[in-house]
Backbone of each chain as ProteinMPNN parsed JSONL, in Angstrom:
{"seq_chain_A": "MIIVNLDVMMAKRKISLNELSKKTGITTTNLSILKTNKAKAIRFSTLELICSVLNCQPADILEYKEGKNG", "coords_chain_A": {"N_chain_A": [[-57.226, -13.849, 9.546], [-56.219, -17.093, 10.779], [-57.758, -18.875, 13.313], [-57.096, -21.09, 15.945], [-59.154, -23.29, 17.439], [-58.651, -25.154, 19.44], [-58.6, -25.391, 22.222], [-61.276, -24.914, 22.868], [-62.587, -27.107, 21.707], [-61.355, -29.118, 23.156], [-62.302, -28.577, 25.692], [-65.006, -29.051, 25.258], [-64.968, -31.79, 24.761], [-64.038, -32.607, 27.104], [-61.316, -33.151, 27.723], [-57.919, -33.358, 28.682], [-54.801, -31.553, 28.093], [-52.552, -33.163, 28.397], [-53.671, -35.709, 28.178], [-54.667, -35.634, 25.573], [-52.281, -35.373, 24.275], [-51.072, -37.83, 24.861], [-52.854, -39.567, 23.545], [-52.723, -38.75, 20.86], [-50.047, -38.615, 20.273], [-48.686, -36.375, 19.832], [-46.475, -33.916, 20.98], [-46.773, -32.2, 24.172], [-45.792, -29.667, 24.137], [-45.945, -28.895, 21.435], [-48.712, -29.081, 21.128], [-49.473, -27.115, 22.856], [-48.43, -24.887, 21.561], [-50.123, -24.864, 19.376], [-52.558, -24.449, 20.674], [-52.264, -21.916, 21.759], [-52.302, -20.345, 19.555], [-49.878, -19.831, 18.268], [-48.746, -21.207, 16.277], [-47.429, -21.508, 12.951], [-48.117, -23.047, 10.833], [-50.02, -26.021, 10.032], [-49.799, -29.517, 9.782], [-51.49, -31.844, 7.571], [-51.566, -34.424, 8.55], [-51.269, -34.068, 11.306], [-53.58, -32.656, 11.87], [-55.442, -34.548, 11.193], [-54.962, -36.533, 13.115], [-55.655, -35.157, 15.485], [-58.342, -34.581, 14.955], [-59.374, -37.174, 14.778], [-59.049, -38.142, 17.379], [-60.459, -36.261, 18.909], [-62.858, -36.559, 17.756], [-64.066, -34.918, 15.723], [-64.603, -32.357, 13.149], [-62.255, -30.77, 10.851], [-63.031, -28.113, 10.583], [-64.147, -27.563, 13.01], [-62.052, -27.094, 14.58], [-60.409, -25.245, 13.296], [-60.733, -21.82, 12.427], [-61.735, -19.05, 10.442], [-60.968, -15.659, 10.753], [-61.468, -12.221, 10.1], [-58.727, -10.098, 9.823], [-55.379, -8.992, 10.763], [-52.631, -11.118, 10.052], [-50.607, -13.044, 12.332]], "CA_chain_A": [[-56.31, -14.764, 10.208], [-56.781, -18.401, 11.167], [-57.778, -19.096, 14.767], [-57.192, -22.512, 16.315], [-60.068, -23.426, 18.586], [-58.368, -26.45, 20.05], [-59.002, -25.342, 23.645], [-62.748, -25.009, 22.924], [-62.933, -28.509, 21.435], [-60.872, -29.922, 24.289], [-63.241, -28.348, 26.793], [-66.255, -29.74, 24.889], [-64.757, -33.242, 24.889], [-63.536, -32.802, 28.47], [-60.027, -33.854, 27.605], [-56.81, -32.474, 29.056], [-53.703, -31.449, 27.128], [-51.71, -34.361, 28.565], [-54.423, -36.847, 27.651], [-54.668, -35.49, 24.108], [-50.895, -35.631, 23.857], [-50.847, -39.279, 24.93], [-53.668, -40.252, 22.537], [-52.31, -38.398, 19.487], [-48.596, -38.771, 20.09], [-48.109, -35.032, 19.605], [-45.934, -33.441, 22.262], [-47.56, -31.138, 24.832], [-45.222, -28.376, 23.694], [-46.549, -28.581, 20.139], [-50.155, -28.839, 21.33], [-49.561, -25.809, 23.513], [-48.202, -23.891, 20.491], [-51.373, -24.836, 18.604], [-53.623, -23.901, 21.528], [-52.041, -20.479, 21.978], [-52.306, -19.696, 18.233], [-48.536, -19.392, 17.88], [-48.305, -22.039, 15.151], [-47.432, -20.86, 11.636], [-48.765, -23.983, 9.905], [-50.383, -27.321, 10.612], [-49.773, -30.586, 8.778], [-52.74, -32.597, 7.456], [-51.455, -35.614, 9.418], [-51.519, -33.605, 12.68], [-54.995, -32.305, 11.932], [-56.159, -35.825, 11.142], [-54.808, -37.164, 14.436], [-56.44, -34.405, 16.475], [-59.758, -34.772, 14.627], [-59.78, -38.55, 15.094], [-59.133, -38.301, 18.842], [-61.534, -35.401, 19.438], [-64.075, -36.94, 17.016], [-64.648, -33.684, 15.177], [-64.19, -31.973, 11.804], [-61.232, -29.709, 10.878], [-63.685, -26.804, 10.749], [-64.427, -27.342, 14.437], [-60.798, -26.673, 15.22], [-59.896, -24.055, 12.616], [-61.746, -20.808, 12.12], [-61.165, -17.867, 9.79], [-61.476, -14.368, 11.221], [-60.805, -11.139, 9.383], [-57.738, -9.384, 10.649], [-53.991, -9.161, 10.348], [-52.02, -12.392, 10.454], [-49.414, -12.987, 13.174]], "C_chain_A": [[-57.021, -16.053, 10.626], [-56.653, -18.57, 12.686], [-57.899, -20.602, 15.025], [-58.043, -22.614, 17.584], [-59.888, -24.767, 19.298], [-58.832, -26.493, 21.508], [-60.513, -25.498, 23.826], [-63.18, -26.465, 22.736], [-62.508, -29.426, 22.577], [-61.808, -29.802, 25.483], [-64.549, -29.085, 26.538], [-66.141, -31.242, 25.106], [-64.238, -33.63, 26.282], [-62.241, -33.637, 28.477], [-58.892, -32.865, 27.933], [-55.712, -32.502, 27.987], [-52.815, -32.7, 27.174], [-52.367, -35.6, 27.953], [-54.421, -36.833, 26.12], [-53.284, -35.815, 23.547], [-50.61, -37.133, 23.814], [-51.59, -40.003, 23.805], [-53.212, -39.97, 21.106], [-50.834, -38.659, 19.229], [-47.903, -37.458, 19.783], [-47.636, -34.507, 20.963], [-46.804, -32.313, 22.845], [-47.08, -29.755, 24.412], [-45.878, -27.948, 22.381], [-48.048, -28.31, 20.266], [-50.375, -27.465, 21.965], [-49.366, -24.674, 22.506], [-49.471, -23.727, 19.664], [-52.477, -24.112, 19.384], [-53.512, -22.394, 21.687], [-51.952, -19.687, 20.676], [-50.931, -19.17, 17.808], [-48.033, -20.144, 16.646], [-48.411, -21.287, 13.832], [-48.156, -21.73, 10.61], [-49.097, -25.276, 10.631], [-50.411, -28.371, 9.51], [-51.133, -31.298, 8.755], [-52.732, -33.783, 8.422], [-51.741, -35.244, 10.883], [-53.006, -33.33, 12.887], [-55.853, -33.578, 11.988], [-56.128, -36.522, 12.506], [-55.706, -36.497, 15.473], [-57.937, -34.64, 16.247], [-60.238, -36.182, 15.011], [-59.929, -38.748, 16.605], [-60.293, -37.482, 19.421], [-62.888, -35.693, 18.778], [-64.812, -35.69, 16.504], [-64.157, -33.44, 13.753], [-63.092, -30.89, 11.896], [-61.824, -28.314, 11.117], [-64.039, -26.5, 12.204], [-63.192, -26.791, 15.158], [-60.274, -25.361, 14.622], [-61.024, -23.1, 12.249], [-61.069, -19.611, 11.455], [-61.822, -16.611, 10.339], [-60.744, -13.279, 10.473], [-59.879, -10.387, 10.321], [-56.348, -9.713, 10.188], [-53.44, -10.465, 10.89], [-50.83, -12.146, 11.375], [-49.674, -12.332, 14.475]], "O_chain_A": [[-58.239, -16.092, 10.801], [-55.571, -18.421, 13.253], [-58.705, -21.289, 14.399], [-57.69, -22.094, 18.643], [-60.855, -25.415, 19.699], [-59.383, -27.494, 21.968], [-60.98, -26.115, 24.784], [-64.008, -26.989, 23.48], [-63.206, -30.38, 22.92], [-62.076, -30.774, 26.189], [-65.137, -29.667, 27.45], [-67.079, -31.889, 25.57], [-64.033, -34.804, 26.588], [-62.126, -34.663, 29.147], [-58.911, -31.706, 27.517], [-55.703, -33.359, 27.103], [-52.39, -33.221, 26.143], [-51.715, -36.419, 27.306], [-54.209, -37.854, 25.466], [-53.145, -36.441, 22.496], [-49.998, -37.642, 22.874], [-51.055, -40.923, 23.187], [-53.3, -40.841, 20.24], [-50.428, -38.897, 18.092], [-46.703, -37.418, 19.51], [-48.332, -34.647, 21.968], [-47.472, -31.58, 22.116], [-47.857, -28.803, 24.342], [-46.308, -26.804, 22.228], [-48.588, -27.427, 19.6], [-51.332, -26.759, 21.648], [-50.033, -23.643, 22.575], [-49.852, -22.615, 19.295], [-53.217, -23.29, 18.842], [-54.516, -21.684, 21.744], [-51.578, -18.514, 20.677], [-50.835, -18.184, 17.078], [-47.025, -19.77, 16.046], [-49.354, -20.525, 13.613], [-48.732, -21.225, 9.646], [-48.542, -25.585, 11.685], [-50.975, -28.147, 8.439], [-51.835, -31.355, 9.764], [-53.75, -34.108, 9.032], [-52.374, -36.01, 11.61], [-53.604, -33.701, 13.897], [-56.837, -33.662, 12.723], [-57.144, -37.031, 12.98], [-56.414, -37.16, 16.23], [-58.698, -34.864, 17.188], [-61.354, -36.359, 15.501], [-60.839, -39.447, 17.054], [-61.014, -37.946, 20.305], [-63.92, -35.153, 19.178], [-65.981, -35.451, 16.803], [-63.382, -34.231, 13.216], [-63.008, -30.178, 12.897], [-61.211, -27.46, 11.757], [-64.21, -25.343, 12.586], [-63.286, -26.124, 16.188], [-59.77, -24.492, 15.333], [-62.105, -23.508, 11.824], [-59.974, -19.207, 11.847], [-63.047, -16.498, 10.391], [-59.541, -13.385, 10.232], [-60.225, -10.089, 11.464], [-56.142, -10.584, 9.342], [-53.73, -10.87, 12.016], [-50.12, -11.152, 11.219], [-48.766, -12.207, 15.297]]}, "seq_chain_B": "MKKSFIAKVMSVLLVIMLIMGIVCLFFLPNLYNYFKDSFVSKFQDQSTLYQVAFFTCYIICLVIVFKLTKLFHIIYKDSPFRKEIESSLKIMAILFMSLSLIVIIKAIFIPTLLSFVVSLLCFLIALSFYVLASVIKVAIEYKNEVDLTI", "coords_chain_B": {"N_chain_B": [[-29.019, -31.854, 18.705], [-26.118, -32.598, 16.761], [-22.916, -32.045, 18.053], [-20.485, -29.853, 16.764], [-17.229, -30.79, 15.976], [-15.194, -29.383, 14.777], [-15.971, -26.771, 15.306], [-15.519, -26.697, 18.051], [-12.727, -27.066, 18.19], [-11.905, -24.785, 16.781], [-12.943, -22.851, 18.467], [-11.369, -23.225, 20.785], [-8.805, -22.666, 19.741], [-9.178, -19.994, 19.021], [-9.635, -18.831, 21.495], [-7.11, -19.132, 22.625], [-5.706, -17.507, 20.861], [-6.925, -15.066, 21.434], [-6.197, -14.659, 24.117], [-3.413, -14.499, 23.815], [-3.328, -12.259, 22.196], [-4.344, -10.289, 23.929], [-2.369, -10.33, 25.898], [-0.18, -9.516, 24.361], [-1.0, -6.964, 23.884], [-0.235, -5.408, 26.047], [2.457, -5.201, 25.591], [2.628, -3.842, 23.29], [3.671, -1.201, 22.466], [6.403, -1.761, 22.782], [6.746, -3.853, 21.002], [6.164, -2.523, 18.662], [8.291, -0.658, 18.577], [10.366, -2.443, 18.333], [9.969, -3.606, 15.827], [9.957, -1.415, 14.157], [12.448, -0.602, 13.237], [13.022, -2.161, 11.127], [11.5, -1.115, 9.151], [11.14, 0.574, 6.023], [12.625, 3.737, 4.905], [10.541, 5.415, 4.156], [8.401, 4.812, 5.809], [9.286, 5.731, 8.255], [9.216, 8.464, 7.924], [6.54, 9.0, 8.044], [5.765, 8.21, 10.574], [3.935, 8.686, 12.731], [1.4, 8.489, 11.586], [1.574, 5.87, 10.732], [1.827, 4.592, 13.169], [-0.655, 5.169, 14.423], [-2.415, 3.872, 12.636], [-1.472, 1.261, 12.919], [-1.945, 0.653, 15.696], [-4.737, 1.049, 15.859], [-5.676, -0.856, 14.015], [-4.817, -3.138, 15.29], [-6.381, -3.21, 17.623], [-8.93, -3.437, 16.458], [-8.64, -5.92, 15.198], [-8.379, -7.521, 17.434], [-10.915, -7.278, 18.577], [-12.359, -8.519, 16.548], [-11.387, -11.131, 16.758], [-12.35, -11.732, 19.3], [-15.116, -11.615, 18.821], [-15.338, -13.708, 16.976], [-14.597, -15.837, 18.591], [-16.746, -15.926, 20.386], [-18.75, -16.477, 18.556], [-18.079, -19.074, 17.529], [-18.268, -20.449, 19.889], [-21.002, -20.297, 20.46], [-21.953, -21.699, 18.233], [-20.918, -24.216, 18.78], [-22.118, -24.838, 21.265], [-24.871, -24.51, 20.813], [-26.912, -23.833, 18.131], [-26.194, -22.821, 14.706], [-28.116, -21.175, 13.712], [-29.04, -18.576, 14.911], [-30.102, -15.418, 16.309], [-28.011, -13.962, 17.458], [-25.77, -14.814, 16.111], [-26.193, -13.803, 13.585], [-26.145, -11.015, 14.125], [-23.538, -10.821, 15.126], [-22.03, -11.49, 12.867], [-22.684, -9.344, 11.211], [-21.588, -7.223, 12.662], [-18.907, -7.963, 12.523], [-18.527, -7.709, 9.785], [-18.705, -4.94, 9.53], [-16.481, -4.228, 11.061], [-14.384, -5.366, 9.566], [-14.688, -3.855, 7.303], [-14.024, -1.325, 8.263], [-11.375, -1.846, 8.884], [-10.372, -2.255, 6.326], [-10.749, 0.325, 5.323], [-9.013, 1.854, 6.976], [-6.542, 0.761, 6.282], [-6.463, 1.416, 3.583], [-6.456, 4.203, 3.718], [-4.032, 4.557, 4.964], [-2.472, 3.526, 2.95], [-2.71, 5.459, 1.019], [-1.066, 7.517, 1.888], [1.298, 6.177, 2.492], [2.158, 4.449, 0.074], [2.035, 1.066, -0.673], [2.284, -2.1, -2.267], [1.38, -4.273, -0.858], [-0.31, -3.144, 1.088], [-2.501, -2.31, -0.459], [-3.386, -4.769, -1.34], [-4.045, -6.029, 1.103], [-6.045, -4.31, 1.977], [-7.996, -4.674, -0.026], [-8.516, -7.35, 0.363], [-9.573, -7.334, 2.972], [-11.865, -5.865, 2.447], [-13.234, -7.623, 0.775], [-13.61, -9.759, 2.542], [-15.268, -8.504, 4.401], [-17.533, -8.073, 2.805], [-18.204, -10.75, 2.32], [-18.855, -11.632, 4.897], [-21.066, -10.036, 5.338], [-22.851, -10.996, 3.425], [-23.089, -13.606, 4.333], [-24.312, -13.111, 6.791], [-26.774, -12.195, 5.889], [-27.721, -14.517, 4.676], [-27.903, -16.194, 6.896], [-29.875, -14.827, 8.264], [-32.162, -15.226, 6.66], [-32.238, -17.998, 6.848], [-32.793, -18.309, 9.572], [-35.394, -17.318, 9.649], [-36.708, -19.271, 8.076], [-36.235, -21.498, 9.671], [-37.626, -20.859, 12.0], [-40.193, -20.894, 10.974], [-40.447, -23.574, 10.256], [-40.104, -24.736, 12.759], [-42.44, -23.862, 13.961], [-44.34, -25.238, 12.64], [-46.738, -27.52, 13.055]], "CA_chain_B": [[-28.168, -31.542, 17.55], [-24.753, -33.114, 16.883], [-21.985, -30.951, 18.299], [-19.436, -29.802, 15.762], [-15.878, -30.932, 16.521], [-14.4, -28.28, 14.216], [-16.345, -25.561, 16.052], [-14.853, -26.774, 19.355], [-11.294, -26.828, 17.945], [-11.768, -23.369, 16.424], [-13.224, -22.075, 19.682], [-10.175, -23.314, 21.654], [-7.728, -21.932, 19.067], [-9.463, -18.559, 19.085], [-9.428, -18.395, 22.89], [-5.649, -18.997, 22.769], [-5.34, -16.295, 20.096], [-7.43, -13.907, 22.163], [-5.342, -14.47, 25.302], [-2.116, -14.013, 23.318], [-3.559, -10.897, 21.71], [-4.489, -9.391, 25.093], [-1.033, -10.251, 26.522], [0.658, -8.693, 23.47], [-1.493, -5.584, 23.956], [0.571, -4.705, 27.06], [3.813, -5.003, 25.061], [2.469, -3.324, 21.931], [4.663, -0.167, 22.133], [7.725, -2.406, 22.666], [6.73, -4.591, 19.734], [6.218, -1.519, 17.587], [9.663, -0.144, 18.542], [11.25, -3.528, 17.883], [9.809, -3.843, 14.39], [10.012, -0.205, 13.322], [13.793, -0.478, 12.642], [13.061, -2.87, 9.847], [10.701, -0.397, 8.16], [11.918, 1.401, 5.079], [12.667, 5.152, 5.318], [9.238, 6.043, 3.892], [7.57, 4.599, 6.991], [9.77, 6.561, 9.363], [8.769, 9.841, 7.684], [5.116, 9.077, 8.41], [5.669, 7.243, 11.675], [2.725, 8.917, 13.545], [0.276, 7.896, 10.839], [1.741, 4.422, 10.755], [1.56, 4.157, 14.551], [-2.12, 5.234, 14.638], [-3.007, 2.792, 11.831], [-1.043, -0.013, 13.512], [-2.652, 0.41, 16.964], [-6.184, 0.923, 15.59], [-5.899, -2.155, 13.367], [-4.59, -4.184, 16.3], [-7.584, -3.254, 18.484], [-10.036, -3.968, 15.639], [-8.392, -7.363, 15.028], [-8.646, -8.165, 18.727], [-12.386, -7.339, 18.695], [-12.812, -9.54, 15.585], [-11.071, -12.446, 17.343], [-13.305, -11.911, 20.406], [-16.427, -11.914, 18.216], [-15.248, -15.053, 16.383], [-14.591, -16.789, 19.708], [-18.142, -16.026, 20.85], [-19.52, -17.098, 17.476], [-17.819, -20.511, 17.504], [-18.772, -20.991, 21.144], [-22.461, -20.452, 20.275], [-22.165, -22.78, 17.251], [-20.627, -25.49, 19.456], [-23.089, -25.102, 22.341], [-26.261, -24.531, 20.355], [-27.061, -23.991, 16.688], [-25.743, -21.598, 14.026], [-29.252, -20.34, 13.297], [-29.482, -17.733, 16.025], [-30.025, -13.974, 16.047], [-26.7, -13.461, 17.896], [-24.811, -15.128, 15.047], [-26.443, -12.834, 12.514], [-25.638, -9.697, 14.522], [-22.075, -10.928, 15.217], [-21.492, -11.45, 11.505], [-22.843, -7.976, 10.711], [-20.589, -6.393, 13.358], [-17.6, -8.309, 11.965], [-18.471, -7.112, 8.442], [-18.402, -3.514, 9.731], [-15.1, -4.147, 11.551], [-13.486, -5.627, 8.431], [-14.806, -2.709, 6.405], [-13.223, -0.24, 8.844], [-9.968, -2.256, 8.697], [-10.058, -1.982, 4.924], [-10.668, 1.788, 5.186], [-7.786, 2.316, 7.639], [-5.389, 0.326, 5.477], [-6.447, 2.175, 2.312], [-6.031, 5.576, 4.061], [-2.581, 4.448, 5.183], [-1.849, 3.266, 1.641], [-2.68, 6.707, 0.237], [0.11, 8.272, 2.332], [2.475, 5.305, 2.35], [1.678, 3.421, -0.869], [2.752, -0.202, -0.897], [1.415, -3.064, -2.952], [0.795, -5.134, 0.175], [-1.417, -2.399, 1.711], [-3.656, -2.374, -1.348], [-3.861, -6.165, -1.344], [-4.688, -6.261, 2.41], [-7.286, -3.529, 1.979], [-8.949, -5.361, -0.91], [-8.845, -8.609, 1.029], [-10.477, -6.997, 4.088], [-13.13, -5.449, 1.844], [-13.903, -8.85, 0.302], [-14.045, -10.517, 3.735], [-16.419, -7.762, 4.939], [-18.677, -8.39, 1.936], [-18.561, -12.159, 2.552], [-19.527, -11.709, 6.197], [-22.389, -9.417, 5.204], [-23.685, -11.951, 2.659], [-23.339, -14.732, 5.248], [-25.3, -12.627, 7.776], [-28.086, -12.17, 5.199], [-28.135, -15.915, 4.493], [-28.294, -16.683, 8.232], [-31.154, -14.165, 8.595], [-33.21, -15.957, 5.933], [-32.269, -19.35, 7.423], [-33.481, -18.217, 10.873], [-36.829, -17.185, 9.344], [-37.183, -20.584, 7.643], [-36.175, -22.417, 10.813], [-38.746, -20.5, 12.872], [-41.417, -21.35, 10.329], [-40.47, -25.049, 10.366], [-40.313, -25.04, 14.182], [-43.827, -23.571, 14.334], [-45.265, -26.073, 11.863], [-47.053, -28.667, 13.924]], "C_chain_B": [[-26.738, -32.016, 17.801], [-23.784, -31.936, 17.036], [-20.817, -31.021, 17.318], [-18.055, -29.823, 16.423], [-15.012, -29.765, 16.05], [-14.683, -26.978, 14.973], [-15.633, -25.526, 17.397], [-13.363, -26.447, 19.208], [-11.053, -25.346, 17.647], [-11.961, -22.481, 17.641], [-12.001, -22.049, 20.598], [-9.026, -22.505, 21.054], [-7.923, -20.418, 19.179], [-9.292, -18.012, 20.5], [-7.931, -18.189, 23.142], [-5.175, -17.71, 22.067], [-5.73, -15.033, 20.836], [-6.547, -13.603, 23.372], [-3.977, -13.91, 24.877], [-2.224, -12.56, 22.847], [-3.646, -9.9, 22.843], [-3.123, -9.221, 25.783], [-0.129, -9.338, 25.69], [0.272, -7.215, 23.519], [-0.654, -4.756, 24.944], [1.986, -4.393, 26.55], [3.779, -4.379, 23.661], [3.474, -2.218, 21.584], [6.066, -0.76, 21.947], [7.843, -3.144, 21.337], [6.886, -3.638, 18.56], [7.654, -0.998, 17.436], [10.636, -1.184, 18.003], [11.199, -3.676, 16.361], [10.04, -2.598, 13.541], [11.384, -0.02, 12.649], [13.867, -1.153, 11.281], [12.228, -2.176, 8.763], [11.621, 0.387, 7.218], [11.785, 2.873, 5.47], [11.325, 5.856, 5.156], [8.317, 5.931, 5.114], [7.975, 5.542, 8.119], [9.392, 8.028, 9.196], [7.336, 10.035, 8.16], [4.862, 8.191, 9.628], [4.409, 7.422, 12.529], [1.516, 8.256, 12.888], [0.345, 6.367, 10.901], [1.399, 3.853, 12.124], [0.049, 4.098, 14.812], [-2.796, 4.078, 13.896], [-2.711, 1.432, 12.47], [-1.847, -0.344, 14.772], [-4.157, 0.224, 16.751], [-6.507, -0.441, 14.984], [-5.753, -3.296, 14.389], [-5.84, -4.354, 17.173], [-8.759, -3.867, 17.714], [-9.885, -5.486, 15.466], [-8.71, -8.138, 16.31], [-10.164, -8.329, 18.942], [-12.938, -8.414, 17.758], [-12.566, -10.94, 16.157], [-12.046, -12.756, 18.484], [-14.676, -12.313, 19.868], [-16.436, -13.326, 17.622], [-15.272, -16.125, 17.471], [-16.01, -17.028, 20.199], [-18.992, -16.8, 19.84], [-19.335, -18.624, 17.458], [-18.31, -21.19, 18.781], [-20.285, -21.25, 21.035], [-22.742, -21.615, 19.329], [-21.941, -24.134, 17.925], [-21.71, -25.838, 20.474], [-24.506, -25.307, 21.821], [-26.33, -24.782, 18.846], [-26.607, -22.706, 15.986], [-26.88, -20.658, 13.641], [-29.815, -19.561, 14.473], [-29.254, -16.277, 15.684], [-28.635, -13.413, 16.383], [-25.647, -13.683, 16.806], [-24.937, -14.092, 13.932], [-25.859, -11.467, 12.881], [-24.115, -9.694, 14.642], [-21.433, -10.808, 13.837], [-21.573, -10.041, 10.912], [-21.794, -7.058, 11.338], [-19.196, -6.668, 12.778], [-17.432, -7.747, 10.553], [-18.093, -5.635, 8.55], [-16.939, -3.346, 10.163], [-14.1, -4.373, 10.413], [-13.502, -4.46, 7.44], [-13.955, -1.542, 6.933], [-11.722, -0.557, 8.737], [-9.508, -1.907, 7.287], [-9.866, -0.485, 4.692], [-9.361, 2.318, 5.767], [-6.567, 1.988, 6.783], [-5.316, 1.13, 4.176], [-6.017, 3.623, 2.572], [-4.51, 5.596, 4.26], [-1.861, 4.299, 3.84], [-1.787, 4.526, 0.763], [-1.401, 7.489, 0.579], [1.397, 7.469, 2.186], [2.098, 4.178, 1.382], [2.614, 2.21, -0.986], [1.766, -1.168, -1.531], [0.664, -3.917, -1.919], [-0.412, -4.45, 0.841], [-2.677, -2.485, 0.866], [-4.258, -3.781, -1.353], [-4.621, -6.46, -0.041], [-6.037, -5.541, 2.47], [-8.373, -4.218, 1.153], [-9.448, -6.657, -0.262], [-9.853, -8.374, 2.167], [-11.855, -6.605, 3.569], [-13.933, -6.672, 1.394], [-14.41, -9.693, 1.477], [-15.282, -9.853, 4.349], [-17.678, -8.076, 4.14], [-19.169, -9.821, 2.184], [-19.325, -12.315, 3.861], [-20.943, -11.125, 6.108], [-23.354, -10.358, 4.475], [-24.078, -13.121, 3.562], [-24.395, -14.351, 6.296], [-26.7, -12.617, 7.169], [-28.626, -13.582, 5.015], [-28.637, -16.484, 5.823], [-29.655, -16.099, 8.624], [-32.327, -14.915, 7.948], [-33.371, -17.362, 6.533], [-33.011, -19.36, 8.768], [-35.0, -18.135, 10.656], [-37.433, -18.533, 8.952], [-37.259, -21.552, 8.819], [-37.358, -22.156, 11.76], [-40.064, -21.018, 12.305], [-41.559, -22.881, 10.464], [-40.748, -25.454, 11.817], [-41.773, -24.841, 14.594], [-44.843, -24.27, 13.418], [-45.492, -27.363, 12.648], [-47.613, -29.82, 13.1]], "O_chain_B": [[-26.207, -31.863, 18.901], [-23.821, -30.973, 16.27], [-20.243, -32.083, 17.075], [-17.746, -29.009, 17.293], [-14.206, -29.227, 16.809], [-13.777, -26.191, 15.246], [-15.192, -24.467, 17.842], [-12.806, -25.668, 19.98], [-10.129, -24.732, 18.181], [-11.248, -21.495, 17.831], [-11.633, -20.999, 21.124], [-8.354, -21.752, 21.759], [-6.973, -19.667, 19.4], [-8.859, -16.875, 20.686], [-7.524, -17.217, 23.778], [-4.368, -16.946, 22.597], [-4.981, -14.056, 20.869], [-6.193, -12.451, 23.623], [-3.455, -12.979, 25.491], [-1.327, -11.748, 23.073], [-3.1, -8.8, 22.755], [-2.764, -8.12, 26.2], [0.591, -8.498, 26.23], [1.085, -6.334, 23.238], [-0.396, -3.574, 24.719], [2.629, -3.45, 27.012], [4.778, -4.39, 22.942], [4.082, -2.274, 20.515], [6.821, -0.327, 21.076], [8.861, -3.082, 20.648], [7.622, -3.897, 17.608], [8.174, -0.904, 16.324], [11.6, -0.856, 17.311], [12.222, -3.846, 15.698], [10.29, -2.705, 12.34], [11.48, 0.64, 11.614], [14.654, -0.775, 10.413], [12.242, -2.588, 7.603], [12.722, 0.797, 7.585], [10.925, 3.222, 6.278], [11.0, 6.773, 5.91], [7.551, 6.849, 5.41], [7.132, 6.079, 8.837], [9.26, 8.758, 10.178], [6.97, 11.114, 8.625], [3.846, 7.499, 9.692], [3.857, 6.433, 13.011], [0.726, 7.568, 13.534], [-0.658, 5.679, 11.091], [0.778, 2.797, 12.243], [-0.461, 3.114, 15.349], [-3.646, 3.388, 14.458], [-3.583, 0.567, 12.55], [-2.363, -1.452, 14.919], [-4.779, -0.638, 17.372], [-7.472, -1.098, 15.375], [-6.484, -4.285, 14.342], [-6.295, -5.469, 17.428], [-9.49, -4.705, 18.243], [-10.855, -6.237, 15.57], [-9.236, -9.25, 16.272], [-10.631, -9.363, 19.419], [-13.869, -9.136, 18.117], [-13.419, -11.821, 16.055], [-12.512, -13.887, 18.624], [-15.316, -13.227, 20.387], [-17.423, -14.052, 17.75], [-15.881, -17.182, 17.303], [-16.43, -18.167, 20.402], [-19.818, -17.641, 20.196], [-20.31, -19.372, 17.381], [-18.715, -22.352, 18.763], [-20.777, -22.292, 21.467], [-23.642, -22.42, 19.571], [-22.681, -25.087, 17.676], [-22.167, -26.98, 20.543], [-25.247, -26.158, 22.315], [-25.866, -25.811, 18.354], [-26.628, -21.631, 16.584], [-26.651, -19.501, 13.291], [-30.908, -19.842, 14.965], [-28.368, -15.925, 14.905], [-28.137, -12.517, 15.702], [-24.757, -12.857, 16.605], [-23.946, -13.578, 13.412], [-25.173, -10.836, 12.077], [-23.466, -8.703, 14.308], [-20.428, -10.119, 13.662], [-20.666, -9.597, 10.208], [-21.19, -6.228, 10.658], [-18.407, -5.747, 12.566], [-16.332, -7.355, 10.165], [-17.278, -5.133, 7.777], [-16.246, -2.442, 9.696], [-13.098, -3.665, 10.306], [-12.489, -4.122, 6.828], [-13.265, -0.864, 6.172], [-10.903, 0.338, 8.528], [-8.429, -1.354, 7.076], [-8.958, -0.066, 3.973], [-8.68, 3.129, 5.14], [-5.682, 2.821, 6.585], [-4.227, 1.482, 3.723], [-5.302, 4.213, 1.762], [-3.81, 6.499, 3.803], [-0.789, 4.866, 3.626], [-0.933, 4.645, -0.115], [-0.742, 8.044, -0.3], [2.442, 8.001, 1.81], [1.757, 3.078, 1.816], [3.787, 2.321, -1.341], [0.555, -1.052, -1.342], [-0.514, -4.235, -2.085], [-1.417, -5.103, 1.124], [-3.774, -2.702, 1.38], [-5.477, -3.953, -1.368], [-5.696, -7.06, -0.065], [-7.031, -6.088, 2.947], [-9.521, -4.328, 1.584], [-10.627, -7.001, -0.333], [-10.837, -9.099, 2.309], [-12.878, -6.955, 4.158], [-15.143, -6.749, 1.603], [-15.498, -10.267, 1.417], [-16.221, -10.532, 4.765], [-18.746, -8.314, 4.704], [-20.371, -10.077, 2.25], [-20.318, -13.04, 3.929], [-21.884, -11.639, 6.713], [-24.515, -10.497, 4.858], [-25.225, -13.568, 3.565], [-25.258, -15.157, 6.643], [-27.68, -12.974, 7.823], [-29.822, -13.826, 5.171], [-29.661, -17.165, 5.872], [-30.482, -16.778, 9.233], [-33.337, -15.199, 8.592], [-34.488, -17.852, 6.702], [-33.757, -20.292, 9.067], [-35.782, -18.775, 11.36], [-38.511, -18.904, 9.417], [-38.212, -22.321, 8.951], [-37.999, -23.085, 12.251], [-40.928, -21.507, 13.032], [-42.639, -23.399, 10.745], [-41.515, -26.381, 12.081], [-42.284, -25.552, 15.459], [-46.03, -23.946, 13.417], [-44.584, -28.165, 12.866], [-47.937, -30.872, 13.651]]}, "name": "protein", "num_of_chains": 2, "seq": "MIIVNLDVMMAKRKISLNELSKKTGITTTNLSILKTNKAKAIRFSTLELICSVLNCQPADILEYKEGKNGMKKSFIAKVMSVLLVIMLIMGIVCLFFLPNLYNYFKDSFVSKFQDQSTLYQVAFFTCYIICLVIVFKLTKLFHIIYKDSPFRKEIESSLKIMAILFMSLSLIVIIKAIFIPTLLSFVVSLLCFLIALSFYVLASVIKVAIEYKNEVDLTI"}
């Protein structure tokens, strides 16, 4: 399964959910869905926005772990 | 989401139908007695069977109208892609199927062309509702996936 490590990156960059939301233009609801690993898919454009604001690589946010999806 | 005007009109019409149906429920024996004189002699020989079929079908129809009222209310207030809609459609499919069964059983004892036509019609409506429920189920899955795509 794919794990979203958005909370880890946010903690590393010392940025809050509201701040990230304002900088990326993604709603806090959607960021919260991403943070809690409830998202089913992520668009490249969303990933690009998050990576540009957090100044990181997609691999820093996404991680593959063996296990059942969902 | 844009609210559907047709759903609102249908919802109001169905509420009126439901109220009229409930009011008529209290006068059902009177209505039955009023109309039974116009039945042909074959009906009067099997009047108990006809009475049971008539009252059961009436109750089932009332439940269908109630379910339709709820369904259109949900469509007007929210969206058609909800679990309640799917389950409502499935329940209505079962109700129409039972209507079809009752009418066909009645038609075995009191065969009329109209009974067979009504039974077939109810069977087809039941199938349509079941297909629609399956389509809604798939649509809900797709909607959830789209909603959770960030």
